[in-house]
Every structure is written in C-alpha cells, then in structure tokens.
C-alpha positions in Angstrom: 0.0 0.0 0.0 1.4 3.3 -1.0 1.8 6.2 1.4 2.1 9.7 0.2 2.8 13.1 1.7 1.6 16.4 0.3 3.6 19.3 1.7 2.7 23.0 1.6 2.4 23.9 5.3 -0.2 21.2 5.4 1.0 17.6 4.9 -1.5 15.1 3.7 -1.3 11.3 3.7 -3.2 9.1 1.2 -3.5 5.4 1.7 -4.6 5.0 -2.0 -6.4 7.0 -4.6 -9.7 5.6 -3.5 -9.1 6.0 0.2 -10.0 9.0 2.3 -7.4 11.6 3.2 -6.6 13.4 6.4 -4.6 16.5 6.9 -1.8 17.1 9.4 -1.0 20.8 9.9 2.7 21.7 9.9 2.8 25.0 11.7 5.7 27.4 11.3 8.1 27.1 14.1 10.3 24.6 16.0 9.4 21.0 16.4 6.8 20.9 13.7 7.6 18.1 11.4 5.7 15.9 9.0 3.8 13.1 10.7 6.0 10.0 11.2 9.3 11.9 10.9 11.7 12.0 13.8 13.5 15.2 14.9 16.8 14.8 16.8 18.5 17.6 18.6 15.7 19.1 20.5 12.9 21.2 19.0 15.3 22.9 16.6 13.6 22.3 13.3 10.3 22.9 11.6 8.9 25.3 9.0 9.8 28.9 8.4 7.2 31.6 7.4 9.1 34.3 5.5 8.7 36.2 2.3 12.3 36.9 1.4 15.4 35.0 0.4 16.9 32.6 1.4 13.6 31.4 3.0 11.9 31.0 -0.4 12.4 27.8 -2.4 12.9 27.8 -6.1 9.1 27.4 -6.5 8.6 30.6 -4.5 7.1 28.8 -1.6 8.4 29.2 2.0 10.9 26.7 3.4 9.1 23.6 4.5 11.7 22.4 7.0 14.9 23.5 8.7 17.6 22.0 11.0 20.4 23.9 12.7 23.3 23.4 15.1 22.4 26.1 17.6 19.6 26.8 20.0 19.4 30.5 19.7 20.7 33.2 22.0 21.7 35.6 19.2 24.8 36.0 17.2 27.2 34.2 17.1 25.1 31.2 18.2 26.8 30.4 21.5 24.1 27.9 22.6 24.7 24.6 20.8 22.3 21.8 20.4 22.9 18.9 22.8 22.9 16.1 20.2 26.3 14.5 19.6 26.9 14.3 15.8 28.1 10.7 16.4 24.5 9.8 17.6 23.0 10.7 14.2 22.1 7.4 12.4 24.4 6.9 9.5 26.5 10.0 10.2 29.3 10.5 7.7 32.1 10.3 10.2 33.6 13.7 9.4 36.6 14.1 11.8 36.1 16.6 14.6 32.3 16.6 14.3 30.8 17.7 17.6 27.1 18.6 17.9 24.2 18.9 15.5 20.6 18.1 14.6 18.9 15.6 12.3 15.5 14.9 10.8 14.6 11.3 9.8 11.8 10.1 7.5 9.5 7.1 8.0 10.8 3.9 6.6 9.9 3.3 2.9 10.8 0.7 0.2 11.6 1.9 -3.3 11.8 -0.1 -6.5 13.8 0.6 -9.7 12.5 3.7 -11.5 11.1 5.5 -8.4 12.5 8.9 -7.4 13.2 11.2 -4.6 13.3 15.0 -5.2 14.2 17.8 -2.7 15.6 21.3 -2.8 18.3 22.3 -0.3 20.2 25.4 0.8 23.1 25.2 3.2 23.5 28.1 5.6 26.3 29.0 7.9 28.2 31.7 9.8 31.2 29.4 10.5 33.7 28.2 8.1 37.5 28.2 8.4 39.1 24.9 7.3 39.5 24.1 11.1 35.8 24.6 11.8 34.4 23.2 8.6 30.8 22.5 9.5 28.8 20.1 7.3 25.2 19.4 6.2 24.0 16.3 4.3 21.0 14.4 3.2 21.4 10.6 2.6 19.4 7.4 2.2 20.1 5.1 5.2 19.5 1.4 4.5 17.2 0.0 7.2 15.1 -3.0 7.8 11.3 -2.9 7.9 11.4 -1.8 11.6 13.7 1.1 10.8 16.9 -0.4 12.3 20.0 0.4 10.2 21.3 -2.7 8.3 24.9 -1.6 8.4 25.1 -1.0 4.7 26.6 2.2 3.5 24.3 5.2 3.2 23.7 6.7 -0.3 24.5 10.4 -0.2 21.8 12.6 -1.7 23.2 16.1 -0.9 26.4 17.2 0.8 27.7 20.6 1.9 30.6 21.9 4.0 32.2 25.1 4.9 35.9 25.8 4.2 38.4 28.1 2.7 37.9 27.0 -0.9 34.8 29.1 -1.5 32.7 26.1 -2.7 30.3 24.6 -0.3 28.3 22.1 -2.4 29.2 19.3 -2.8 31.0 19.0 0.6 34.5 17.7 0.8 35.3 14.6 2.9 32.2 12.7 2.1 31.9 9.5 0.1 30.8 9.9 -3.6 27.3 10.3 -4.9 25.5 7.3 -6.4 25.1 7.1 -10.2 21.4 7.8 -10.1 21.7 11.3 -8.6 21.4 14.6 -10.4 22.2 17.9 -8.7 21.1 21.2 -10.3 23.3 23.2 -10.2 26.1 20.7 -9.7 28.0 22.9 -7.3 27.2 26.0 -5.2 29.2 28.5 -3.1 28.2 30.7 -0.2 26.7 34.0 -1.3 27.6 36.4 1.5 24.0 37.3 2.1 22.8 38.5 5.5 19.7 37.0 7.2 18.4 35.9 10.6 16.8 32.8 12.0 15.7 32.2 15.6 15.8 28.4 15.9 13.5 28.5 18.9 10.7 30.4 17.2 11.5 30.2 13.5 11.4 34.0 13.4 13.5 35.8 10.8 13.6 39.3 12.2 17.0 41.0 12.7 15.5 42.9 15.6 15.0 39.6 17.5 17.8 39.5 20.2 17.7 35.6 20.1 18.0 35.3 16.3 21.2 34.0 14.9 22.8 36.2 12.1 24.1 34.4 9.0 26.6 36.2 6.7 28.0 38.2 5.2 31.2 36.4 6.3 32.0 33.1 7.9 34.0 32.9 11.1 36.0 34.9 12.1 33.5 37.3 10.5 36.1 39.9 9.8 37.3 39.1 6.2 40.6 40.9 6.9 41.3 38.6 9.9 43.6 35.6 9.6 42.7 32.9 8.9 39.8 34.5 7.0 37.1 32.4 5.5 35.4 34.9 3.2 31.7 34.5 2.6 29.1 33.0 4.8 25.3 33.2 4.6 23.5 30.8 2.3 24.2 28.8 -0.9 22.0 29.0 -3.9 19.2 26.5 -3.8 20.3 23.1 -5.2 17.7 20.6 -6.5 18.6 17.0 -5.9 16.9 14.2 -7.8 17.8 10.5 -7.2 16.4 7.7 -9.3 16.5 4.2 -7.9 17.8 1.3 -10.1 18.0 -2.4 -9.6 21.2 -2.0 -7.6 19.9 0.7 -5.2 16.2 -0.4 -4.9 15.5 -1.3 -1.2 14.3 -0.2 2.1 15.5 3.2 3.5 15.0 6.1 5.8 15.9 9.5 4.5 18.1 11.5 6.9 18.8 15.2 6.9 21.7 16.1 9.2 23.9 19.1 10.1 26.9 19.3 12.5 29.5 21.6 13.9 33.2 20.6 13.4 36.0 21.6 15.8 33.8 23.5 18.2 30.2 23.8 19.3 29.6 27.5 18.5 28.7 29.4 15.4 25.9 27.9 13.5 25.2 26.0 10.3 22.0 24.5 9.0 19.9 23.1 6.1 16.9 24.7 4.6 14.7 22.1 2.9 11.8 22.5 0.5 10.0 20.9 -2.4 10.1 17.4 -1.2 8.8 14.3 -3.0 9.5 10.7 -2.2 8.1 7.6 -4.0 8.0 4.3 -2.1 5.9 1.8 -0.2 5.5 1.2 3.5 7.1 -2.2 4.0 5.0 -2.9 7.1 1.7 -2.8 5.2 0.2 -5.4 2.8 1.1 -5.1 -0.8 -1.4 -3.3 -3.1 -1.5 -2.0 -6.6 0.7 1.1 -6.3 -0.5 4.5 -7.3 1.9 7.0 -8.9 1.8 9.7 -6.3 4.6 9.1 -3.8 5.4 11.9 -1.3 4.7 14.9 -3.5 4.8 18.7 -2.9 1.8 20.4 -4.5 1.8 24.1 -4.1 -1.9 24.2 -3.5 -2.2 21.1 -1.4 -4.5 19.3 -3.9 -5.5 15.7 -3.3 -3.6 12.9 -4.9 -6.7 11.5 -6.5 -7.3 14.8 -8.3 -3.7 14.7 -9.6 -4.2 11.2 -11.0 -7.5 12.2 -12.7 -5.7 15.0 -14.4 -3.0 12.6 -15.6 -5.6 10.1 -16.8 -7.2 12.8 -18.9 -4.0 13.6 -20.7 
C-alpha cells in the first residue's frame, strides 16, 4: 500500500487513490515536522514563514523544514544543540564533528524507477578549514522496523564550509550514487545576510535571540587571519535521485547538520519541495498509485492529480 505526503504547510497522507485523506498541519516554528518523521537535537527544526530569500524555495514557496546546530541566544550562536553528531544514524564520520541536529523520515521501500526529489540550501556563519561544519541528506539502508542494516548510506546532498569558496558538494564525504542529479552541480556561499531564531522560526533581525548568518563566515572579519570569506546561504540546489535495480531497497531519508572543531557558530539546512516515492514495507502489498510523497503548491489531493494525468 502506498503512502504519500503532500507538503505545503499542510502535509496530507493518502492510503490509496480511493481511500479517504486526512490533513496534518505543519505550523511554522520549531518541532513541527511531517507526521511520522523524527527530529533529533531538541525542537530545533520545523517550518519557516518568511517572504524573502533565502527562505523561499525555487518554486517561490516558503521553506518547509529547517535544521540547525544552535539553540538561539543571538549572534554568534553560542548555545549549541545537545545532540552529539556521532549519535545521528548513518552520520558520515567527518573528523572533529561535535554537535548537530537531524530529521529522519519514516521507513519506505523503493523499487527501480522510483525517485526522490528535494531542494536544499546550506546556511552558515562558521567556516575556516579548522571549523568546517557540514550538512547532508542521505538514504540510510534500514530493515522494515527502521533499524540500520549496516550497509553504507547513499549520499543525496552534501555541503561543507571551508576556505575553498565552494560549499556544495561538501568535501570529505563518500561519492554520490550514479542515479543522482544535482542542479546546479555545485554552489558556493553568497555572502547574504539574514536571521533565524531556531527556537521560534522567526526571521527578524530585531530579535535578540535570532542568529545572524553572513556576510562572512567565522571569524566574520574578512581581513582577519585565517579569514574564510563569505558566509550566509548557498544557492538552492535541486537533488533528484532515481533508484535502479542495484539501489532499490528499504530506507530512511536522513537530513543532518553538525559543527566541526567547536560547538559554537551555526550551520544548517533549509529544505523544500520534497517528493519521495516508495511503499510502506510494514503494510500489505497493493497495486501502487503514482503519487509518492509529492509537494503540491496548492495542497491538492492525490486523486485529483491522477485524474488530471488520466485525462492527458
């Protein structure tokens, strides 16, 4: 039986095209995640209601989800999350990783030809090579109960700060699988300035508990040594992965961020435009419907989408 998730502030699950649907509001602010997802690192994740970059996805919709490495307190993010990066399931093992946050999807089983599709922007105010924070999205092989199998994760998106000027893809990670397409294929930090209060999801610079991102990474003064240059956000990157016969299987999708070398100064992931195709392995098999977990800007029902497709 296929599960599906429609995301545009309201996430909607459909058991099948003929079954009834029920809505699960995803309110802006910390701790508000899609039903069935797990947020690690406290309540530091959720949706952001904002009308200006970088909190607008390529479709023009607000950010659906965010995760960060700090718990507020204003610039320069001196209150770290309490989650050890090593406790994140499938964490990439970047040397020196300290604390972070993660968001983990429900278990799903994908067959050859099915896809996952998300938009990401990596944000930071850290960034020398010594303190090269990271963000990643990856497919973690699990059994039907959600326990990791021990097989290597499949990287879906990687980002990391550092002195090179390029943040995406991140250095120090294993390579991408052959079925992945990133658009654009690389992205650097833009030096933009914005604010995010991880405790309230507020984006006002007047908020004393909001963390400032940009224009430079640590040590903030570009004339300092060692200087890192730009901070802020990367351009949005669209990641699409198509499963084939070698990668078909049962997974959980993991979004993760972590500090490196210290627990201060913040990095994070902005996430939007999500779609996942796959079956719930704990449920009886049924004739699958071609909806998956799909972001529809208007929150339209999956059955209506299929009727439109059938009419073409």
